[in-house]
N, C-alpha and C positions, 0 to 999 in steps of 0.2 A: 542799039539798047540791047541786042543779046547779044553782045561783044563779053560782059561780065556776066551771067550766067553758062556762058560755057567753058571761062574761066574756073569760079569753082567747082565746077563740075571735073575739069580737069584734075583741081589740086585734091579734090577728096580721092580720085580714083587713087593717085599716085598715095597719097598717105595711105591706104586700104590697103594699098598693096605693099609697099614698107609694112608694113603693121602685120600683115597677114603674109607674106611671103618671104620677106626680108625683116625677120624682129631681131635679130641676134645681131646685125651691122644697124639698126638702128636704136637698139640701146646702146651699144658701143659709141654713136654718133652721139645720144644723150647721154652719158658719162664721159665724153671724149675719149676714153682709153678701148684697148684691141678689141674687137669682137668676138673675137677665139675665145678667151680668158674668160669672162664670163660665164658661157657655155660648159665649160669645164668645172669652175665652182659650181653651176647648176648640179650639174652631174654627182658631182659628188654630194651634195650637200645631201638632194635627196634619196643618195643611194643611204645613208649613213643613217636619212632620219627613216628613211623602210625596212634598214635589218634592228635599229633600234624599241620602233613600232614593235616588231614579227619579237621580239624578243620578250617585251614587255604584255601584249596578247597573250603571250602561252601560261604567266603564273597569274595565281585568283588574286586579287585582292580581299586583305580581312583588315578588320583590325584586332591587336593580340593585344595580352599586356604583359607587363616584366613581375612578378607578382615574388614578392618575398615571402617565406614561410615564418610562421609567428608561434611562440608553445600558448594554449590558451589553455583552461579551464574544461576540461571535457566532461559538464556536468549531463546523466540523464535527465530530459526533459518531461512534465509528464503530465498528463491532464488528470485533475483528481477531484478531491470533495472534502469541506471538513468532516467531521462527524467528534459525537460526542466522546468521552473518554466513558462514562457510566451513562447508561438506562437503563431505568427497568420499570415495569406495569404492578404497583406492587397492589398485589390482592386478598380476599379477606380468606382467613380460613375456615370461618365456620359461619353462620346462619345468625343473622340478628338484625332489627332493626338502630340504623342511625342516629345516637343520642348526641352528636358535637357539632357543634358550628363549622359549617365548608370554609375550604381555605379557596383565595380565588388562585388562577393561574395565572407565573409571573414570580409569585410570593417563594422566596429563599426561605431555607428547612434546613436547622441542621441536621448531623447525623442521630438517630435518640426522638424526635422530635416530633410528637400527633400529631396524626391526618385524621385517622377515625376511630370514634368508639363505639363499642356495639352498645345494647341492653343488657346484657346480663341475664334477665332472664330467672330461671330457676335455679342456674349455676354456683353459687355460691350456698345455695342446699344440698348440691352433688358432691359442694369440699367439706362443709361441713361433719354431713353421712361416711366419707370416706377417712374423716381427720378419725371420727369412732371407733368405724371400723380393728384403728389402724389400732387404737387405743386399748381394744378390746384383745387385741391379737394377745398384746404385749402383755398382757395384764396372764395371759394364759402362760407366758414364760417361767412366774419361781414357779407355781406348779408342776409343772410337769422336767422340771430340774430336781423337786423334790423326792418326785416317782422317781428318776432315774437314782438318784442318791440313793431311797430306798432298796429299791429293788439291785443296785452294785452293790449295797451289806447283808442281803436274804443270799446272795450270790456270795457271797465271802465265807459267811457261816456253813452257809453247806455247804463249799468245798474247805470246809475247816475238822464238820461232822465228821464227813467223806473221808477225811484224810487217819481222822480216829479211829473212826471205825473199822479201817481198815489192816491198819496195824494189830490192832483185837484180834482180827480174823486171821493174822499172820500166825500169835503171840499160840493164839491157840484157847479166847479168853471171851471169846465172838460168833455168835452162828454168822451160815453165810446172808443169811437174811437180811441181816442189821448194815454189812452192808451194800446191800442191793435198793435195798430203802435210804440210806443217803446219798448213794447214785442217782436218784430218782428226784430227789429233794436238788440237787446240786442241775437237775435237768428243768425242774421247774423252775429256779430261781433263774437260770441264763436265760431262758423264755421271758422271765416276767422284766427281763434286766430290756430284751432288745423289743418287747411290747413297752418299754417304758421307753426307748432310744426311738422308736420309731412314731411314738407324741410327740417326746420334742422336733421330730424336724417339720412333721405336722404342724408343729405353732411354727418352725419359721417359716417356714411355705408361706401361714395366713397371715403371721407377718409381712412377708415379702410383696404377698398378692394384694394388702393395705395398701406397703406403701404405691407398690405400682396404680395401686387406684386413686390414689391422693396424689400420686405426679398428675397421673390424666386429667384427674379434677383442675388442678392447679394449672395445667397449661390448658387444657381449655377456657380458662378465667384469662391467658393473657393472653389468646386469642384475640379477645374482647376489642384490645388496644391494638389500632395499628401506625405502628410506628415508619418515621421514613430511613431506609436503610443506608442509607450516606449523604452529605452534604450535596446541596444542592437545588432546583432553579423548577419549582415545579408546573407542567406542560399542560397538567387540565386542571379542573377546578376539583378539590377532593369529594366525595360522593356529601349527597345534598341529605340533610337535617329528615329524616324518618323517613326515610326509604329503606326498603328492605334489602339486605347481604345476602347472599348465598356464595361460599363457598368456590374461588373461582374467578371470583367476580371484581371487577379494578377499581379501589381507591380510588389511585391519583398515578400519575407516570410521574417518576423526578429521575429527570438529567444531569449529569455534572459536565461543566463547560470549563472547567478549566482542572487539570490542564486539557489543551482539544487538543483530536487528533485530524493529522493530513492523510486521508488516504488514498493513495493510488496504485496504478494494476504498469508495471514492468514487462513488457515482452520479453519473450524469452533472449533477443540476441542481446540484450541488456543487463541484462542478470547480472550476470557476471562483477560490472560495474559498481554492484552498489553492496553495499556491506551494513551491517548493525552497527550503530555508533558514528554514520561517518556523519556532516553535516548538511543541510538540507536546509532548503528555505520555499517561499511559496510567499506566489503573486496571487491573490483574492480578485474578485471579480469590481470591487470595489474601489481598489487600484490598493489599497495597505498590502506592505510588505508584512513577514513574518519568519520568524525562525526559528529551528530545532535541531533534534539529528534522530535519526534512523534505532526507533526500536521496534522493528520487526522487520523481517522478510519472507514470507511462506516458504515450506519447503516445498510444496504442491501446488503443480500448476492449476489453472482452473479449465477445466476439458471443454468448454466450449471458445473461450479468447486467448489461449493455453499462452495466461500476463499469469506473471507473479504480484499475491498481495503482496503493501508496504504502505508502511504506518510510521506516521514522521508525531512525535510530540512536541505541542509550541504551547505554550506558557498564555494563560486565557486570564488576568485578577481579575480584570474588568469585563469581564463575559461580553466584551465587545463584536467579537467570532460568536456568528452562530451555528446550530448546526446542520450542515445540508449547501454549505457553501460553495459554490466555485472556487477552482485554485489549479493555480499553473503550479509547480509544482520541479523546483531544481534539487536533485540530489549529487554535491560534489563526486568527484573521482578523479586520478590520476589527468595529469597536465598530458597535453598532444599536442605536436605538431602539427598545426594548417595554413591551409591558403585563407587567405579570405577575396573571394570572387561574387558577383552575378550570378546569379541564383539563374540567368537565361544562358550564360556559360558553359551550363548541361546539359550534353545531348548521349542519343545512344548509339551502342554500334549495333551489328545487323546481330550480334547475340542477346541484344537487348542488356546490356552492358551499362549502367551507370558510370558515364568518364564527362572528361574535355579532351578537344584536340590542341594540339600545342606545335609551337616553331621549334627545329633545333636549331644547329648554328648553320645548318645548307639552307634554312630557309624552305624546308620540310613540315611537312603537319603529319602529326601520329596521331594515332586514339590511347589515352590514361586515363584507366579506372581509377574510382576514388570510389570513396566513402564520407558519407556526410553526416558533419558531426554534430550541427547547429544550424536553426535558422532564424538569422535574427532583421531587423527591417535595416540595416546597412547591408547586405549582402548573406551568401551560405560559409560557412565554414569546412571547407573540404582535406581530406585526409588521403594520405595514397602518391603523392607528386611527389618530385627531389625540392629541394629546399630553394631556389631557385629555376622558374619557368615560365616560359614566354607564351602564356591560353590565349588561345582566340578567344573573344568575346563577342566579338561580330563576325559574320561568314561561315562558322564552323562548318554551318548544314549543311554547306553548297561545299562543301571539299571531302576527302576521304583520305585515305592513308596513303601518302608516297605523293601529294601535291605538291606539286613550287608554289607557294605563291608569293604575292607583295604585300608584305605588312606591313602597317603604320603599329603607332605603340602607341599608345596612350600611359598617362600617367601611372602610376601605383596609387591609390586609393590611402587616406590617411586615417 
């Protein structure tokens, strides 16, 4: 009964002996071959695998993208707003009570349309008085002209008498006192002529003063009617009937929305790309796209932001675009060669310079500085790289210049 357990123990011990101490012989017996050959093959295979593994472990695994540059329209992108082409607070220039019915905000007015009319009061009487003064001053003209003519005739006569008296005195037929008397008459005539001319000038001055008074009275009458300076929309109600207006008080606010302006501020790094007349477009907050051209570019920078104001004129015939809407503005500029890459591919070097890490032909990494041209939903457009380059898009933060990498390449996105 004890024979079988003893045999089993002997067999197990023999198997363990060959498994542990005679492994190669056991393998040769199992495969029916030479015991030495498998050992050599195993050693060579293990050595090759160890060498390959050692070389592979020295390289950092990264994911790269074979990128090819494309020519894109390097538009200048700004954040801005819409702005009315014209806006003015129409104010009163004189005092008076409003006697016209008010116009409600939102109404459209043409240039010259009446918005507010003031009570004339006694201004009509002032105009009549000014006209009467002018007529009175003009009536003096014939009288003063006659005095000048009479004084001129007296002077001529006196000068003739003086000439005759001088000739008679020179011939011995008249006394010297006659010549003296004739000269005195001439002087008196000249004084009379000067007085007549002075009266004429006074009359002319009176006429001019009367004309000025009439013009002032008529201008005051004109100020009673407040009209629209240009065609546009009322942004506020006009002054209410019966309200008292004083000089400087607003009758209403008028805005002109056609054409409308897109206003943005260009940073000084991109202002050289913008020119007056360049094609530009904008996307409003509601998704509508508009297009126009640059009409103004400031020559002076804002002292706080160091940016330059730019204006784009856009048609707005139906007044659908309102004043003050947010807009994303794109201004066309010269085309540039750029690469479309994921934004995550960008990194910074030790100097804080923006760039990407690329893989050269020897699978060695190096840093390449870039400039950001545009940020889109598909990625970022970067300039400054060769036309064809291998850009690391995963793992660039774990390598520096001169590091050997084991790159796995992704397909270029279309």
